[in-house]
N, CA, C and O of each residue as an XYZ file, in Angstrom:
956
protein
N       0.884     -1.214     -0.014
C      -0.118     -0.116      0.098
C       0.752      1.174     -0.080
O       1.960      1.055      0.122
N       0.202      2.508     -0.474
C       0.670      3.494     -0.503
C       0.217      4.610      0.803
O      -0.987      4.868      0.796
N       0.782      5.086      1.571
C       0.202      5.664      2.962
C       0.621      7.166      2.910
O       1.827      7.328      2.722
N       0.059      8.015      3.008
C       0.411      9.198      3.179
C       0.027      9.760      4.635
O      -1.157      9.872      4.955
N       1.056     10.103      5.493
C       0.818     10.545      6.985
C       1.182     11.934      6.927
O       2.164     12.528      6.483
N      -0.207     12.399      7.674
C       0.000     14.159      7.713
C       0.336     14.447      9.325
O      -0.609     14.327     10.105
N       1.491     14.777      9.791
C       1.556     15.323     11.154
C       0.757     16.815     11.083
O       0.996     17.718     10.282
N      -0.281     16.807     12.177
C      -0.918     18.272     11.973
C      -0.089     19.250     12.319
O       0.884     19.074     13.053
N      -0.409     20.309     11.831
C       0.471     21.658     12.080
C       2.021     21.705     11.874
O       2.535     20.936     11.062
N       2.645     22.436     12.465
C       3.912     22.446     12.253
C       4.235     23.920     11.924
O       3.417     24.790     11.627
N       5.995     24.082     12.065
C       6.378     25.504     11.691
C       5.844     26.662     12.301
O       5.931     26.940     13.497
N       5.273     27.341     11.394
C       4.740     28.733     12.150
C       3.301     28.378     13.044
O       2.743     29.073     13.893
N       2.947     27.087     12.537
C       1.658     26.831     13.351
C       1.782     25.864     14.476
O       1.861     24.664     14.213
N       1.805     26.272     15.670
C       1.929     25.335     16.901
C       0.909     24.166     17.177
O       1.083     23.093     17.755
N      -0.423     24.812     16.468
C      -1.441     23.762     16.966
C      -1.963     24.204     18.406
O      -1.679     25.320     18.841
N      -2.643     23.408     19.049
C      -3.031     23.617     20.488
C      -1.993     23.619     21.231
O      -1.026     22.994     20.794
N      -1.865     24.274     22.504
C      -0.588     24.408     23.406
C      -1.321     24.051     24.842
O      -2.373     24.584     25.196
N      -0.651     23.133     25.562
C      -1.020     22.456     26.869
C      -0.777     23.470     27.629
O      -0.167     24.478     27.273
N      -1.374     23.201     29.030
C      -1.002     24.017     30.417
C       0.381     24.200     30.736
O       0.750     25.099     31.491
N       1.166     23.384     30.192
C       2.536     23.504     30.517
C       3.359     23.888     29.392
O       4.587     23.921     29.470
N       2.604     24.227     28.179
C       3.450     24.684     27.155
C       3.726     23.653     26.044
O       4.414     23.959     25.070
N       3.252     22.578     26.177
C       3.540     21.465     25.070
C       2.918     21.997     23.952
O       1.959     22.746     24.141
N       3.351     21.707     22.615
C       2.870     22.256     21.470
C       2.304     21.030     20.651
O       2.976     20.003     20.550
N       1.079     21.149     20.078
C       0.484     20.014     19.338
C       1.349     19.430     18.255
O       1.299     18.233     17.969
N       2.189     20.342     17.620
C       3.004     20.181     16.298
C       4.117     19.055     16.910
O       4.474     18.045     16.303
N       4.583     19.473     18.270
C       5.711     18.612     18.624
C       5.254     17.255     19.407
O       5.981     16.674     20.212
N       4.029     16.867     19.073
C       3.571     15.583     19.373
C       3.164     15.041     18.330
O       3.413     13.839     18.244
N       2.417     15.682     17.190
C       2.064     14.775     16.104
C       3.431     14.456     15.194
O       3.395     13.431     14.514
N       4.416     15.135     15.158
C       5.576     14.729     14.492
C       6.074     13.392     14.805
O       6.056     12.415     14.057
N       6.591     13.477     16.182
C       7.082     12.092     16.401
C       6.375     11.060     16.228
O       6.921     10.035     15.821
N       4.757     11.095     16.543
C       4.075     10.055     16.309
C       3.959      9.624     14.818
O       3.812      8.441     14.511
N       4.024     10.522     13.999
C       4.067     10.211     12.551
C       5.151      9.586     12.112
O       5.051      8.614     11.364
N       6.548     10.156     12.601
C       7.610      9.273     12.241
C       7.894      7.931     12.569
O       8.502      7.063     11.943
N       7.255      7.927     13.831
C       7.167      6.404     14.421
C       6.346      5.568     13.588
O       6.744      4.466     13.212
N       5.302      6.002     13.303
C       4.285      5.488     12.532
C       4.917      5.167     11.050
O       4.852      4.013     10.626
N       5.505      6.165     10.300
C       6.115      5.938      9.178
C       7.205      4.679      9.259
O       7.439      3.895      8.339
N       7.754      4.676     10.453
C       9.213      3.539     10.497
C       8.018      2.187     10.551
O       8.063      1.394      9.611
N       7.272      2.027     11.343
C       6.544      0.859     11.613
C       5.701      0.334     10.389
O       5.645     -0.860     10.095
N       5.138      1.200      9.795
C       4.481      0.877      8.386
C       5.511      0.325      7.324
O       5.266     -0.651      6.614
N       6.711      1.059      7.285
C       7.669      0.643      6.199
C       8.434     -0.621      6.539
O       8.961     -1.327      5.680
N       8.471     -0.926      8.165
C       8.976     -2.201      8.439
C       7.949     -3.273      8.173
O       8.337     -4.441      8.186
N       6.564     -2.979      7.913
C       5.741     -3.995      7.315
C       5.316     -4.058      5.964
O       4.261     -4.478      5.489
N       6.602     -3.430      5.279
C       6.386     -3.572      3.896
C       5.578     -2.478      3.118
O       5.346     -2.802      1.953
N       5.172     -1.444      3.444
C       4.368     -0.647      3.112
C       5.203      0.526      2.495
O       6.377      0.673      2.835
N       4.547      1.440      1.502
C       5.296      2.630      1.106
C       4.521      3.798      1.791
O       3.296      3.873      1.882
N       5.397      4.660      2.239
C       4.787      5.786      3.050
C       5.556      7.259      2.495
O       6.680      7.337      1.998
N       4.845      8.078      2.676
C       5.318      9.499      2.536
C       4.478     10.341      3.468
O       3.277     10.199      3.698
N       5.362     11.303      4.000
C       4.922     12.260      5.123
C       4.594     13.569      4.620
O       5.245     13.876      3.621
N       3.766     14.429      5.030
C       3.504     15.620      4.368
C       4.532     16.828      5.093
O       4.654     17.935      4.568
N       5.164     16.491      6.221
C       6.246     16.818      6.657
C       6.982     16.126      7.581
O       6.428     15.625      8.560
N       8.199     16.033      7.389
C       9.266     15.202      8.508
C      10.314     15.965      9.316
O      11.343     15.471      9.778
N       9.910     17.249      9.427
C      10.462     18.122     10.270
C       9.639     19.248     10.856
O       8.418     19.317     10.714
N      10.268     20.003     11.428
C       9.263     21.347     12.216
C       9.302     22.347     10.980
O       9.507     23.532     11.243
N       9.126     21.975      9.675
C       9.477     22.984      8.712
C       8.445     22.595      7.494
O       8.341     21.636      6.729
N       7.777     23.757      7.689
C       6.476     23.916      6.505
C       6.738     24.731      5.318
O       6.274     25.868      5.401
N       7.289     24.483      4.356
C       7.728     25.529      3.261
C       6.595     26.185      2.593
O       6.846     27.256      2.041
N       5.460     25.760      2.547
C       4.412     26.483      1.883
C       3.810     27.719      3.034
O       4.048     27.761      4.241
N       3.131     28.490      2.376
C       2.676     29.634      3.061
C       1.358     29.083      3.892
O       0.869     27.999      3.573
N       0.796     29.875      4.980
C      -0.090     29.603      5.610
C      -1.511     29.457      5.104
O      -2.428     28.830      5.633
N      -1.521     30.194      3.920
C      -2.796     30.359      3.159
C      -3.111     28.910      2.385
O      -4.241     28.517      2.097
N      -2.087     28.332      2.164
C      -2.041     27.049      1.239
C      -1.886     25.865      1.920
O      -1.755     24.813      1.294
N      -1.883     25.909      3.433
C      -1.189     25.100      4.213
C      -1.985     23.616      3.868
O      -1.413     22.582      3.525
N      -3.335     23.786      4.037
C      -4.138     22.481      4.055
C      -4.347     21.754      2.466
O      -4.466     20.550      2.239
N      -4.350     22.853      1.489
C      -4.129     22.334      0.230
C      -2.989     21.537     -0.182
O      -2.984     20.558     -0.929
N      -1.737     22.271      0.594
C      -0.627     21.640      0.170
C      -0.352     20.196      0.538
O       0.379     19.482     -0.148
N      -1.015     19.748      1.745
C      -1.031     18.444      2.434
C      -1.757     17.594      1.546
O      -1.351     16.465      1.271
N      -2.886     18.111      1.052
C      -3.741     17.185      0.101
C      -3.130     16.893     -1.206
O      -3.130     15.800     -1.771
N      -2.533     18.152     -1.683
C      -1.750     17.850     -2.829
C      -0.540     16.981     -2.830
O      -0.172     16.457     -3.881
N       0.065     16.809     -1.770
C       1.200     15.870     -1.484
C       0.576     14.301     -1.543
O       1.074     13.351     -2.148
N      -0.518     14.307     -0.829
C      -1.111     12.904     -0.947
C      -1.689     12.512     -2.396
O      -1.612     11.395     -2.907
N      -2.253     13.598     -2.924
C      -2.722     13.219     -4.197
C      -1.500     12.867     -5.260
O      -1.347     11.792     -5.840
N      -0.961     13.637     -5.329
C       0.321     13.374     -6.282
C       1.126     12.283     -6.076
O       1.668     11.706     -7.019
N       1.264     11.925     -4.868
C       1.905     10.493     -4.637
C       0.808      9.331     -4.982
O       1.255      8.221     -5.271
N      -0.246      9.482     -4.971
C      -1.351      8.723     -5.304
C      -1.481      7.494     -4.105
O      -1.435      6.286     -4.337
N      -1.629      8.038     -2.970
C      -1.886      7.285     -1.717
C      -3.128      6.537     -1.782
O      -4.162      7.018     -2.247
N      -3.021      5.248     -1.271
C      -4.196      4.629     -1.032
C      -5.117      4.951      0.313
O      -6.334      4.787      0.408
N      -4.325      5.390      1.196
C      -4.930      5.956      2.518
C      -4.122      7.137      3.101
O      -2.893      7.175      3.032
N      -4.940      8.181      3.728
C      -4.402      9.355      4.095
C      -4.862      9.342      5.756
O      -6.009      9.245      6.192
N      -3.785      9.452      6.408
C      -3.939      9.694      8.209
C      -3.529     10.896      8.419
O      -2.407     11.201      8.014
N      -4.305     11.812      9.069
C      -3.907     13.123      9.610
C      -4.059     12.826     10.919
O      -5.040     12.218     11.348
N      -2.890     13.326     11.791
C      -2.627     13.107     13.322
C      -2.703     14.490     14.025
O      -2.079     15.482     13.648
N      -3.560     14.437     15.113
C      -3.792     15.790     15.745
C      -4.108     15.359     17.039
O      -4.336     14.196     17.374
N      -4.111     16.386     17.771
C      -4.387     16.348     19.270
C      -5.422     17.414     19.639
O      -5.547     18.558     19.202
N      -6.153     16.724     20.584
C      -7.651     17.544     20.818
C      -7.336     18.786     21.914
O      -6.333     18.714     22.624
N      -8.046     19.664     21.984
C      -8.017     20.656     22.874
C      -9.550     21.491     23.189
O     -10.354     21.797     22.308
N      -9.691     21.724     24.463
C     -10.975     21.875     24.896
C     -10.797     23.216     25.933
O      -9.709     23.454     26.458
N     -11.883     23.976     26.140
C     -11.858     24.974     27.142
C     -11.935     24.349     28.557
O     -11.488     24.873     29.577
N     -12.477     23.321     28.485
C     -12.913     22.820     29.826
C     -11.505     21.610     30.041
O     -11.427     20.716     29.200
N     -10.710     21.647     30.905
C      -9.457     20.838     31.250
C      -9.983     19.450     31.668
O      -9.162     18.536     31.737
N     -11.124     19.239     31.917
C     -11.738     17.901     32.099
C     -11.748     17.107     30.908
O     -11.564     15.890     30.943
N     -11.977     17.817     29.749
C     -12.317     17.055     28.551
C     -11.145     15.983     28.367
O      -9.980     16.275     28.639
N     -11.576     14.531     27.814
C     -10.748     13.800     27.720
C     -11.032     12.597     26.701
O     -12.196     12.296     26.440
N     -10.006     11.949     26.156
C     -10.253     10.765     25.435
C      -9.786     11.087     24.078
O      -9.233     12.117     23.694
N     -10.181      9.768     23.253
C      -9.850      9.524     22.025
C     -10.926      9.456     20.911
O     -11.943      8.786     21.094
N     -10.734     10.090     19.846
C     -11.687     10.054     18.658
C     -11.256     10.234     17.264
O     -10.270     10.947     17.078
N     -11.767      9.767     16.391
C     -11.299      9.583     15.014
C     -12.382     10.114     13.946
O     -13.555      9.749     14.015
N     -11.945     10.943     13.018
C     -12.939     11.328     12.125
C     -12.494     10.812     10.474
O     -11.395     10.612      9.959
N     -13.839     10.715      9.970
C     -14.227     10.462      8.462
C     -14.963     11.646      8.075
O     -15.620     12.428      8.762
N     -14.654     11.609      6.508
C     -15.752     12.626      5.859
C     -16.930     12.475      6.196
O     -17.621     13.438      6.527
N     -17.468     10.990      6.173
C     -18.892     10.411      5.946
C     -18.958      8.923      6.389
O     -18.047      8.110      6.234
N     -20.060      8.704      6.913
C     -20.233      7.397      7.314
C     -20.689      6.551      5.842
O     -21.100      7.042      4.791
N     -20.451      5.099      6.196
C     -20.776      4.454      4.983
C     -19.804      3.973      3.791
O     -20.037      3.194      2.867
N     -18.537      4.752      4.144
C     -17.442      4.552      3.063
C     -16.421      3.796      3.576
O     -16.520      3.189      4.642
N     -15.278      3.797      2.762
C     -13.959      3.075      3.052
C     -13.411      3.991      4.349
O     -12.935      3.371      5.300
N     -13.470      5.450      4.401
C     -12.950      6.083      5.494
C     -13.523      5.683      6.583
O     -12.673      5.581      7.468
N     -14.764      5.355      7.010
C     -15.334      5.123      7.929
C     -14.666      3.740      8.502
O     -14.417      3.621      9.702
N     -14.397      2.716      7.560
C     -14.030      1.556      7.890
C     -12.550      1.620      8.524
O     -12.212      0.966      9.510
N     -11.772      2.446      7.861
C     -10.352      2.866      8.534
C     -10.477      3.382      9.809
O      -9.810      2.900     10.724
N     -11.385      4.471     10.027
C     -11.496      5.196     11.251
C     -11.828      4.304     12.003
O     -10.988      4.193     12.896
N     -12.981      3.302     12.138
C     -13.151      2.410     13.300
C     -11.872      1.354     13.461
O     -11.452      1.069     14.582
N     -11.489      0.989     12.664
C     -10.223      0.045     12.848
C      -9.206      0.598     13.550
O      -8.592     -0.046     14.401
N      -8.907      1.989     13.220
C      -7.586      2.760     14.207
C      -8.217      3.238     15.322
O      -7.488      3.438     16.294
N      -9.489      3.494     15.442
C      -9.967      3.904     16.890
C     -10.079      2.780     17.808
O      -9.703      2.967     18.965
N     -10.501      1.725     17.498
C     -10.484      0.599     18.261
C      -9.068      0.497     18.736
O      -8.887      0.634     19.946
N      -7.931      0.252     17.881
C      -6.693      0.125     18.400
C      -6.111      1.370     19.247
O      -5.275      1.204     20.135
N      -6.475      2.257     18.996
C      -5.817      3.515     19.801
C      -6.456      3.642     21.123
O      -5.778      4.114     22.036
N      -7.875      3.223     21.381
C      -8.423      3.181     22.656
C      -7.816      2.026     23.362
O      -7.538      2.152     24.554
N      -7.615      1.068     22.827
C      -7.028     -0.060     23.591
C      -5.673      0.090     24.083
O      -5.264     -0.407     25.133
N      -4.880      0.916     23.145
C      -3.494      1.202     23.202
C      -3.319      2.423     24.557
O      -2.585      2.240     25.528
N      -3.967      3.360     24.389
C      -3.693      4.475     25.112
C      -4.581      4.602     26.560
O      -4.275      5.333     27.501
N      -5.752      3.705     26.491
C      -6.474      3.594     27.739
C      -7.214      4.913     28.002
O      -7.529      5.249     29.144
N      -7.442      5.540     27.078
C      -8.458      6.766     27.366
C      -9.841      6.638     27.014
O     -10.120      5.689     26.281
N     -10.814      7.438     27.407
C     -12.165      7.387     27.246
C     -12.489      7.305     25.511
O     -11.951      8.193     24.849
N     -13.291      6.341     24.803
C     -13.753      6.209     23.514
C     -14.686      7.363     23.144
O     -15.868      7.294     23.481
N     -14.277      8.298     22.546
C     -15.235      9.292     22.376
C     -15.871      8.976     20.795
O     -16.754      9.648     20.261
N     -15.335      8.037     20.326
C     -16.118      7.204     18.889
C     -15.416      7.979     17.699
O     -14.549      8.852     17.639
N     -16.220      7.232     16.721
C     -16.104      7.771     15.226
C     -16.820      8.945     14.995
O     -17.945      8.897     15.491
N     -16.550     10.008     14.397
C     -17.402     11.054     14.075
C     -17.053     11.343     12.552
O     -16.026     10.945     12.003
N     -18.243     12.232     11.835
C     -18.142     12.568     10.401
C     -18.042     13.945     10.532
O     -18.715     14.645     11.289
N     -17.019     14.370      9.629
C     -16.950     16.045      9.672
C     -16.289     16.387      8.130
O     -15.641     15.610      7.429
N     -16.625     17.660      7.863
C     -16.363     18.125      6.624
C     -14.777     18.774      6.661
O     -14.600     19.849      6.089
N     -13.715     18.153      7.294
C     -12.514     18.836      7.430
C     -11.841     18.836      6.020
O     -11.910     17.914      5.208
N     -11.251     19.894      5.878
C     -10.608     20.040      4.569
C      -9.795     19.048      4.032
O      -9.805     18.869      2.815
N      -9.022     18.312      4.835
C      -8.028     17.394      4.442
C      -8.904     16.044      4.254
O      -8.402     15.152      3.570
N     -10.041     15.865      4.758
C     -10.793     14.784      4.587
C     -11.490     14.799      3.215
O     -11.600     13.741      2.594
N     -12.043     16.145      2.633
C     -12.837     16.453      1.469
C     -11.840     16.437      0.396
O     -12.242     15.988     -0.677
N     -10.379     16.915      0.471
C      -9.907     17.380     -0.866
C      -8.816     16.272     -1.042
O      -7.931     16.406     -1.887
N      -8.895     15.170     -0.222
C      -7.813     14.077     -0.719
C      -8.790     13.063     -1.735
O     -10.017     12.961     -1.724
N      -8.022     12.522     -2.407
C      -8.785     11.518     -3.589
C      -8.814     10.211     -2.970
O      -9.547      9.354     -3.465
N      -8.159      9.965     -2.021
C      -8.073      8.391     -1.220
C      -8.923      8.315     -0.055
O      -9.116      9.457      0.361
N      -9.587      7.334      0.734
C     -10.070      7.450      1.633
C      -8.985      7.945      2.829
O      -7.826      7.539      2.917
N      -9.674      8.978      3.780
C      -8.805      9.548      4.558
C      -9.580      9.589      6.101
O     -10.795      9.496      6.275
N      -8.588      9.745      7.107
C      -8.905      9.837      8.567
C      -8.274     10.920      9.277
O      -7.129     11.227      8.948
N      -8.807     11.490     10.125
C      -8.068     12.314     11.243
C      -8.471     12.013     12.555
O      -9.601     12.138     13.027
N      -7.330     11.558     13.170
C      -7.514     11.162     14.562
C      -6.992     12.055     15.376
O      -5.965     12.679     15.107
N      -7.812     12.218     16.687
C      -7.494     13.262     17.573
C      -6.860     12.319     18.952
O      -7.564     11.845     19.843
N      -5.703     12.228     18.871
C      -5.331     11.091     20.067
C      -5.601     11.240     21.553
O      -5.617     10.333     22.385
N      -5.792     12.412     21.730
C      -5.960     12.684     23.228
C      -6.143     14.173     23.438
O      -5.954     14.871     22.442
N      -6.517     14.841     24.692
C      -6.722     16.501     24.941
C      -5.317     16.989     25.388
O      -4.764     16.444     26.344
N      -4.724     18.025     24.700
C      -3.407     18.487     25.424
C      -4.062     19.530     26.297
O      -3.204     20.090     26.980
N      -5.199     19.957     26.501
C      -5.810     20.915     27.353
C      -6.026     20.164     28.619
O      -6.096     20.860     29.632
N      -6.145     18.870     28.756
C      -6.179     18.132     29.906
C      -4.813     17.888     30.713
O      -4.034     17.144     30.115
N      -4.451     18.282     31.728
C      -3.252     18.255     32.525
C      -2.612     16.852     32.587
O      -1.389     16.715     32.562
N      -3.582     15.679     32.680
C      -2.972     14.582     32.842
C      -2.745     13.855     31.285
O      -1.976     12.900     31.176
N      -3.271     14.243     30.449
C      -3.100     13.733     29.328
C      -1.899     14.550     28.483
O      -1.249     14.001     27.593
N      -1.733     15.733     28.832
C      -0.534     16.548     28.116
C       0.736     15.945     28.794
O       1.804     15.844     28.189
N       0.544     15.527     30.164
C       1.569     14.600     31.005
C       1.910     13.366     30.129
O       3.066     13.067     29.830
N       0.866     12.711     29.762
C       1.244     11.450     28.931
C       1.925     11.826     27.567
O       2.733     11.018     27.109
N       1.723     12.730     27.033
C       2.072     13.056     25.700
C       3.690     13.389     25.660
O       4.449     13.102     24.735
N       3.993     13.992     26.758
C       5.597     14.004     26.791
C       6.407     12.712     26.954
O       7.636     12.649     26.993
N       5.606     11.761     27.037
C       6.500     10.421     27.417
C       6.594      9.750     25.919
O       5.837      9.945     24.968
N       7.658      8.971     25.990
C       8.105      8.211     24.780
C       6.918      6.912     24.575
O       6.516      6.493     23.489
N       6.532      6.463     25.839
C       5.621      5.347     25.854
C       4.205      5.981     25.152
O       3.647      5.362     24.246
N       3.880      6.782     25.467
C       2.604      7.381     24.683
C       2.644      7.764     23.306
O       1.643      7.771     22.589
N       3.895      8.110     22.897
C       4.091      8.296     21.545
C       4.233      6.844     20.655
O       3.652      6.762     19.572
N       4.855      5.969     21.057
C       4.931      4.773     20.540
C       3.814      4.023     20.475
O       3.632      3.287     19.506
N       2.922      4.107     21.488
C       1.632      3.250     21.655
C       0.779      3.604     20.727
O       0.108      2.777     20.108
N       0.699      5.261     20.477
C      -0.074      5.814     19.556
C       0.182      5.446     18.242
O      -0.744      5.128     17.496
N       1.440      5.456     17.849
C       1.914      5.003     16.420
C       1.824      3.465     16.164
O       1.528      3.104     15.025
N       2.044      2.571     17.087
C       1.806      1.391     16.716
C       0.103      1.087     16.729
O      -0.453      0.269     15.996
N      -0.352      1.674     17.418
C      -2.163      1.431     17.318
C      -2.569      2.101     15.945
O      -3.419      1.483     15.305
N      -2.162      3.092     15.485
C      -2.696      3.678     14.007
C      -2.107      2.228     13.106
O      -2.890      1.471     12.532
N      -0.870      2.063     13.116
C      -0.362      1.086     12.269
C      -1.050     -0.255     12.402
O      -1.141     -0.952     11.391
N      -1.518     -0.660     13.490
C      -2.136     -1.737     13.773
C      -3.633     -1.903     13.113
O      -4.066     -2.898     12.532
N      -4.262     -0.733     13.347
C      -5.500     -0.521     12.837
C      -5.620     -0.507     11.369
O      -6.594     -1.029     10.826
N      -4.585      0.122     10.631
C      -4.659      0.145      9.355
C      -4.177     -1.529      8.752
O      -4.758     -2.080      7.817
N      -2.951     -2.171      9.554
C      -2.806     -3.413      9.106
C      -4.052     -4.544      9.295
O      -4.236     -5.411      8.442
N      -4.745     -4.452     10.307
C      -5.840     -5.307     10.692
C      -6.962     -5.316      9.461
O      -7.435     -6.321      8.929
N      -7.238     -4.032      9.175
C      -8.211     -3.725      7.859
C      -7.724     -4.359      6.454
O      -8.443     -4.999      5.686
N      -6.288     -4.036      6.264
C      -5.942     -4.619      4.980
C      -5.044     -5.472      4.900
O      -4.268     -5.609      3.955
N      -5.092     -6.180      6.009
C      -4.430     -7.410      5.891
C      -2.950     -7.747      5.934
O      -2.532     -8.876      5.677
N      -2.162     -6.709      6.274
C      -0.533     -6.967      6.525
C      -0.370     -6.832      7.947
O      -1.146     -6.294      8.736
N       0.744     -7.391      8.181
C       0.835     -7.962      9.646
C       1.861     -6.741     10.038
O       2.664     -6.264      9.235
N       1.711     -6.314     11.388
C       2.479     -5.168     12.011
C       3.077     -5.738     13.162
O       2.443     -6.395     13.988
N       4.377     -5.477     13.231
C       5.240     -6.296     14.408
C       5.354     -5.246     15.439
O       6.062     -4.246     15.321
N       4.480     -5.584     16.642
C       4.560     -4.590     17.670
C       5.586     -4.446     18.526
O       6.325     -5.427     18.618
N       5.869     -3.411     19.243
C       6.882     -3.154     20.037
C       6.417     -3.258     21.584
O       5.376     -2.824     22.078
N       7.531     -3.988     22.242
C       6.924     -4.060     23.753
C       6.702     -2.824     24.373
O       7.180     -1.796     23.894
N       5.938     -2.824     25.521
C       5.551     -1.436     25.982
C       6.680     -1.093     26.747
O       7.433     -1.978     27.152
N       6.907      0.264     27.023
C       7.946      0.673     27.559
C       8.133      0.219     28.989
O       7.138     -0.238     29.552
N       9.384      0.288     29.717
C       9.672     -0.568     30.752
C       9.286      0.221     31.706
O       9.439     -0.282     32.819
N       8.749      1.491     31.696
C       8.230      2.278     32.838
C       6.758      2.459     32.645
O       6.221      3.489     33.053
N       6.009      1.433     31.989
C       4.473      1.424     31.859
C       3.971      0.795     32.931
O       4.538     -0.236     33.292
N       2.908      1.234     33.602
C       2.273      0.233     34.647
C       1.023      0.366     34.180
O       0.640      1.237     33.398
N       0.078     -0.912     34.889
C      -1.182     -0.727     34.897
C      -1.816     -0.651     36.081
O      -1.434     -1.322     37.040
N      -2.932      0.236     36.149
C      -3.409      0.639     37.487
C      -4.951      0.041     37.564
O      -5.745      0.375     36.685
N      -5.285     -0.684     38.431
C      -6.598     -1.027     38.584
C      -7.418     -0.293     39.790
O      -6.882     -0.212     40.895
N      -8.573      0.181     39.593
C      -9.101      0.844     40.448
C     -10.658      1.023     40.281
O     -11.077      1.331     39.166
N     -11.431      0.869     41.199
C     -12.890      1.007     41.120
C     -13.236      0.168     40.064
O     -14.065      0.668     39.304
N     -12.757     -1.247     39.707
C     -13.313     -2.006     38.659
C     -13.036     -1.261     37.381
O     -13.866     -1.512     36.508
N     -12.135     -0.453     37.053
C     -11.698      0.389     35.712
C     -10.022     -0.089     35.820
O      -9.367     -0.448     36.799
N      -9.712      0.043     34.634
C      -7.970     -0.238     34.445
C      -7.546      1.133     33.558
O      -8.139      1.696     32.637
N      -6.488      1.378     34.113
C      -5.916      2.697     33.428
C      -4.174      2.529     33.412
O      -3.489      1.846     34.173
N      -3.767      3.326     32.367
C      -2.397      3.335     32.214
C      -1.486      4.341     32.762
O      -1.680      5.508     32.422
N      -0.414      4.039     33.649
C       0.334      4.804     34.200
C       1.931      4.793     33.837
O       2.285      4.108     32.877
N       2.716      5.392     34.437
C       4.145      5.365     34.474
C       4.915      5.198     35.648
O       4.695      5.908     36.629
N       5.828      4.300     35.647
C       6.630      4.324     36.982
C       8.128      5.183     36.828
O       8.935      4.754     36.003
N       8.363      6.017     37.386
C       9.461      6.829     37.163
C      10.083      6.912     38.687
O       9.483      7.384     39.653
N      11.314      6.397     38.702
C      12.012      6.247     40.181
C      11.211      5.228     40.865
O      10.796      4.239     40.262
N      10.983      5.439     42.101
C       9.889      4.541     42.755
C       8.488      5.186     42.921
O       7.668      4.739     43.722
N       8.303      6.033     42.293
C       6.867      6.827     42.004
C       6.167      6.236     40.996
O       6.744      5.830     39.988
N       4.716      6.119     41.188
C       3.826      5.703     40.084
C       3.113      6.987     39.769
O       2.713      7.684     40.701
N       2.890      7.418     38.280
C       2.272      8.404     38.050
C       1.137      7.772     37.318
O       1.260      6.881     36.478
N      -0.262      8.450     37.814
C      -1.540      7.783     37.214
C      -2.275      9.282     36.614
O      -1.888     10.412     36.912
N      -3.262      8.992     35.831
C      -4.405     10.150     35.548
C      -5.142     10.496     36.670
O      -6.089      9.765     36.963
N      -4.875     11.557     37.423
C      -5.482     11.992     38.467
C      -6.857     11.818     38.485
O      -7.443     11.137     39.327
N      -7.432     12.476     37.488
C      -9.049     12.609     37.428
C      -9.652     11.296     37.081
O     -10.749     10.979     37.540
N      -9.040     10.592     36.360
C      -9.782      9.241     36.123
C      -9.728      8.340     37.303
O     -10.682      7.641     37.642
N      -8.571      8.376     37.926
C      -8.568      7.368     39.185
C      -9.112      7.984     40.173
O      -9.530      7.189     41.015
N      -9.347      9.474     40.522
C      -9.955      9.958     41.673
C     -11.583      9.660     41.516
O     -12.285      9.216     42.424
N     -12.037      9.993     40.182
C     -13.448      9.701     39.980
C     -13.863      8.080     40.006
O     -14.918      7.616     40.440
N     -13.034      7.539     39.572
C     -13.154      5.846     39.858
C     -13.431      5.487     41.241
O     -14.089      4.511     41.599
N     -12.804      6.467     42.088
C     -12.948      6.365     43.592
C     -14.360      6.944     44.078
O     -14.778      6.770     45.223
N     -14.867      7.463     43.349
C     -16.131      8.328     43.471
C     -15.954      9.772     43.967
O     -16.918     10.350     44.469
N     -14.731     10.392     43.844
C     -14.268     11.633     44.344
C     -14.490     12.745     43.317
O     -14.401     12.341     42.157
N     -14.734     13.934     43.449
C     -14.932     15.158     42.636
C     -13.623     15.787     42.273
O     -12.960     16.180     43.233
N     -13.173     15.942     41.206
C     -11.950     16.658     41.012
C     -12.048     17.995     40.181
O     -12.667     18.062     39.119
N     -11.343     19.113     40.792
C     -11.232     20.331     40.417
C      -9.997     20.995     39.709
O      -8.934     20.524     40.116
N      -9.912     21.650     39.066
C      -8.632     22.397     38.484
C      -8.800     23.787     38.374
O      -9.830     24.287     37.922
N      -7.962     24.347     38.714
C      -7.532     25.858     38.983
C      -6.500     26.159     37.851
O      -5.327     25.870     38.091
N      -6.766     26.630     36.818
C      -5.775     27.089     35.796
C      -4.836     28.123     36.254
O      -3.726     28.233     35.734
N      -5.229     28.872     37.188
C      -4.341     30.449     37.491
C      -3.199     29.844     38.389
O      -2.040     30.257     38.349
N      -3.701     28.682     39.318
C      -2.724     28.287     40.414
C      -2.272     27.048     40.050
O      -1.497     26.505     40.837
N      -2.605     26.401     38.924
C      -2.352     25.099     38.550
C      -2.416     24.053     39.845
O      -1.511     23.283     40.169
N      -3.458     24.179     40.383
C      -3.972     23.351     41.335
C      -5.172     22.335     41.233
O      -6.331     22.650     40.963
N      -4.730     21.129     41.479
C      -5.810     20.066     41.382
C      -6.463     19.744     42.828
O      -5.807     19.268     43.754
N      -7.763     20.046     42.900
C      -8.458     19.582     44.163
C      -9.093     18.404     44.042
O      -9.714     18.211     42.996
N      -9.079     17.344     45.100
C     -10.057     16.241     45.227
C     -10.842     16.410     46.406
O     -10.382     16.657     47.520
N     -11.952     16.277     46.136
C     -13.010     16.074     47.415
C     -14.134     15.141     47.406
O     -14.868     15.051     48.390
């Protein structure tokens, strides 16, 4: 297959920015680069719309240029990688878009979404249809995935880890491979990844030194607690 991977934003466009300053463009690019390596190792042909923090086209033509790269390449599948953001820092989860239900794009979106939810351990926000430019103007089946919420302090923290980046890339590759019948060789989870079971639910965490880091809101709510966030003082309250 010929697959075009589009790391969202880049260069002059940082995308969404998290509470500690992490930029969306600096998450989408490493995920895309890892995804490209995994797909190539599985015998697929891959092109990226950008492979550095360099967008040589001007801002007015940004989305058009990304579509042109995919169309000129003759890609069979287009995958645009993004990170979500919301005014409410409690917003959480993973979702994947296609241009309309009932076509090949929906099949890809469902297969990739299933793997992402399993790999990242975040709430499943489902498959959605949207008239995003890169979904409408590409000649091949296309999806746009929103891996997590950079506006959520817990999820922004996760995005800073190699474990999150590799899990996201492997899940997208697995979703495409499952649908189109090629094998993807998965990588072992990061040695500092841990599984947390709480209130009958399972969450992914990280072991750094002798301290286990967990998604605070998700674990607290599993225990029946209420969680508040003060963005001015960067304070989490649990009651």
